[in-house]
C-alpha positions in Angstrom: 75.2 109.3 60.4 75.0 111.6 63.4 72.6 114.5 64.0 72.3 117.6 65.8 70.7 117.9 69.7 69.9 121.5 68.4 70.7 123.4 65.6 73.6 125.3 64.9 73.8 128.7 65.2 74.2 131.0 62.1 77.6 131.5 60.7 78.7 135.4 59.9 78.8 135.3 55.9 82.5 136.6 56.0 83.3 132.8 57.6 81.1 130.7 56.7 83.3 130.8 52.7 86.4 128.9 55.4 86.7 125.1 55.0 85.0 124.1 58.6 86.8 121.2 61.1 84.5 120.2 63.7 86.3 120.6 67.4 85.3 117.9 70.1 85.6 118.7 74.0 84.1 115.7 75.2 81.6 113.0 74.6 78.9 112.8 77.5 76.3 109.8 77.6 72.5 110.5 75.5 70.5 112.5 78.1 67.1 112.7 77.8 67.4 116.6 76.6 70.9 118.1 75.7 71.7 121.2 78.6 72.7 124.8 76.5 76.2 125.4 76.7 76.6 129.0 77.6 81.2 129.0 77.2 82.2 130.5 73.7 84.1 128.4 71.4 87.8 127.1 71.5 88.4 130.1 68.8 85.8 132.8 70.7 83.0 132.7 68.9 81.5 129.6 67.2 78.7 128.3 69.2 79.3 125.0 70.9 76.6 122.2 69.6 75.6 118.8 70.6 75.7 116.2 67.9 74.7 113.1 68.6 76.1 109.7 68.1 74.7 106.7 68.2 74.5 106.0 72.5 76.4 109.6 73.3 77.0 113.6 72.6 79.8 114.7 71.4 80.1 118.6 72.0 82.0 120.0 69.2 82.7 123.8 67.4 83.0 124.1 63.6 86.2 125.6 63.2 88.1 127.0 60.8 90.2 124.1 58.8 93.1 126.7 58.4 93.9 127.5 61.5 92.6 124.0 64.0 94.1 121.4 61.3 96.3 123.2 59.1 98.3 125.3 61.2 98.1 124.0 64.2 101.4 123.4 65.6 102.3 126.6 64.8 99.6 128.5 66.5 100.7 125.8 69.4 104.1 127.8 69.3 102.5 131.0 70.1 101.8 131.2 74.0 99.4 133.8 73.7 96.8 132.0 71.1 97.7 128.4 73.2 96.5 130.3 76.7 93.3 131.9 75.8 91.9 128.3 74.0 93.4 126.2 76.4 91.2 128.0 78.7 88.8 128.3 76.7 88.4 124.6 76.1 88.6 124.0 79.9 86.1 126.1 80.2 83.7 124.4 78.0 84.5 120.6 79.7 83.4 122.0 83.3 80.7 124.1 82.5 79.9 120.5 80.6 80.6 118.1 83.5 78.7 120.4 85.9 76.1 118.9 83.9 76.5 115.1 82.9 78.2 112.6 83.2 81.5 113.9 80.8 85.2 112.0 78.6 87.2 115.6 77.8 89.6 114.6 74.6 92.7 116.1 74.3 93.5 119.0 73.3 92.8 120.8 69.6 91.0 117.0 69.1 89.9 117.8 65.5 87.6 115.9 63.0 87.3 116.7 58.7 83.3 115.4 59.2 80.6 114.4 61.2 81.1 111.4 59.7 84.3 110.7 60.3 84.0 111.1 64.3 80.8 108.8 64.6 83.0 106.0 62.5 85.3 107.2 65.7 82.4 106.6 68.0 81.6 103.9 66.9 85.3 102.3 66.5 85.3 103.0 70.6 81.8 101.9 71.7 83.0 99.2 73.9 86.1 101.2 75.3 83.3 104.4 75.9 81.1 102.3 78.3 84.3 101.1 80.8 85.3 104.6 80.5 81.9 105.6 82.1 81.6 102.8 83.8 84.9 103.8 85.6 84.4 107.4 86.0 81.0 106.8 87.1 80.2 109.8 90.3 83.9 110.1 90.3 85.9 113.2 90.4 89.9 113.4 89.6 91.5 115.5 92.0 95.6 116.6 92.0 98.2 115.8 94.6 101.2 118.0 95.1 104.0 116.8 98.8 106.4 120.0 98.9 109.4 119.8 101.7 108.9 123.2 103.3 112.1 125.4 103.1 115.1 124.9 106.0 115.1 127.5 107.7 118.6 129.9 106.4 121.9 129.4 108.0 124.7 132.1 108.8 126.6 130.8 106.1 123.6 130.6 103.3 123.0 134.6 104.0 126.5 135.5 103.0 126.6 137.3 99.5 127.5 134.9 97.1 128.8 136.0 93.7 126.9 135.3 90.1 128.0 132.4 89.6 127.4 130.5 92.7 123.7 132.6 93.3 123.1 130.4 89.4 124.8 127.1 90.9 122.6 127.3 93.4 119.2 128.1 92.2 120.2 125.6 89.0 120.2 123.2 92.4 117.4 124.0 93.9 114.9 123.8 90.6 116.1 120.0 89.8 113.4 117.3 90.5 114.1 114.9 93.1 116.5 112.3 91.0 115.6 109.9 93.7 113.5 107.0 92.4 112.3 105.7 95.7 110.1 108.1 97.8 110.4 108.3 102.0 108.6 106.0 104.2 106.1 108.5 105.4 105.3 109.9 101.8 105.2 106.2 100.4 102.7 105.8 103.1 100.3 108.9 102.2 100.3 107.2 98.5 99.7 104.3 99.2 96.1 105.6 101.5 95.1 107.8 99.2 95.6 105.0 96.3 93.5 102.6 98.6 91.1 105.4 98.2 91.1 106.1 94.8 89.1 104.5 91.3 92.5 105.0 89.3 95.4 107.5 90.3 98.1 109.1 87.5 101.5 109.7 87.7 102.3 113.1 87.5 104.4 114.7 84.1 107.2 116.3 84.2 105.7 119.5 83.1 104.8 120.2 87.2 109.2 118.8 88.1 110.9 121.8 88.2 108.4 123.4 91.1 111.3 124.3 93.7 110.6 121.7 96.2 108.5 119.6 94.8 108.9 115.3 96.3 105.4 114.1 94.3 102.7 115.2 92.1 100.1 113.3 91.2 96.2 112.3 89.9 93.7 110.5 91.6 89.9 109.5 90.6 87.9 109.2 93.7 84.2 108.5 93.7 82.1 111.6 95.1 80.7 109.4 98.1 84.2 108.8 99.3 85.3 112.4 99.4 85.2 112.5 103.7 88.0 109.9 103.0 90.0 111.9 101.3 89.6 115.4 103.5 89.8 112.9 106.3 93.8 111.3 104.7 94.9 115.4 103.8 94.2 116.0 107.3 96.0 113.6 108.7 99.1 113.4 107.1 98.8 117.5 106.7 99.4 117.2 110.6 101.7 115.5 111.2 104.0 116.9 108.2 103.0 120.2 109.6 106.7 121.4 109.8 108.0 119.1 107.5 106.3 119.3 104.4 102.9 121.0 102.6 100.2 119.1 101.3 98.0 121.0 97.9 94.9 119.5 96.8 93.6 120.5 94.1 90.4 119.8 92.3 87.1 118.7 91.6 88.1 118.4 88.1 86.4 116.0 85.1 88.4 113.2 85.1 90.5 114.2 83.0 93.4 111.9 82.9 91.5 109.4 83.2 89.7 109.3 79.7 92.3 106.8 77.8 93.3 106.2 74.2 89.3 106.5 72.9 88.6 109.9 73.4 
């Protein structure tokens, strides 16, 4: 059976009666001593605990089953709730990742009991070992390439009807349909892949951004950070009047945890 690396804080009486489940934030290799996590739990008050499962620590909060299991689909349709809980989820993972190697769990990963979580870990021990070897001393970096807007012609500045404006706006928001990248963009992406341990193409959520040419994520060893910086600088200089490169990070390896977490 799993054991707690630190005791859980006492819960208010009015909440103890609720059936609780384990909300999983992340998994870390077992350290000599588990750090205390100051970030607020997913519901804004439940403490973040370190649950010892085999060779790992599972970072959890004990949350009401009604809110985070039974009604989770309904809650995720509430954009205010989703924004607040997503931010808490990310803050907890970021604090853990600043202290220990970390495999982040997907948002809203819940287990009904410590026993079911321990079984989950036991069944995935080999996959977890491989995943931690892959992310060792590495961070995730997000890269986006945008085409710079061309100067407006005199024709373009003429007054448009409402229908013409909406049609032009819709066209601007459409992602590129061509699967073939420009040769120099493909060269840049290939250069980043050569530096990275692993790469992941961008999802559809960002595809509608105006001017977006390409986006993806890269898992980069910290020792190779200067190589990343050099590649970004080289192509940003070449494309100064044509394209813009946005790079964000370092992040915990959200895109590279696989299905085991």
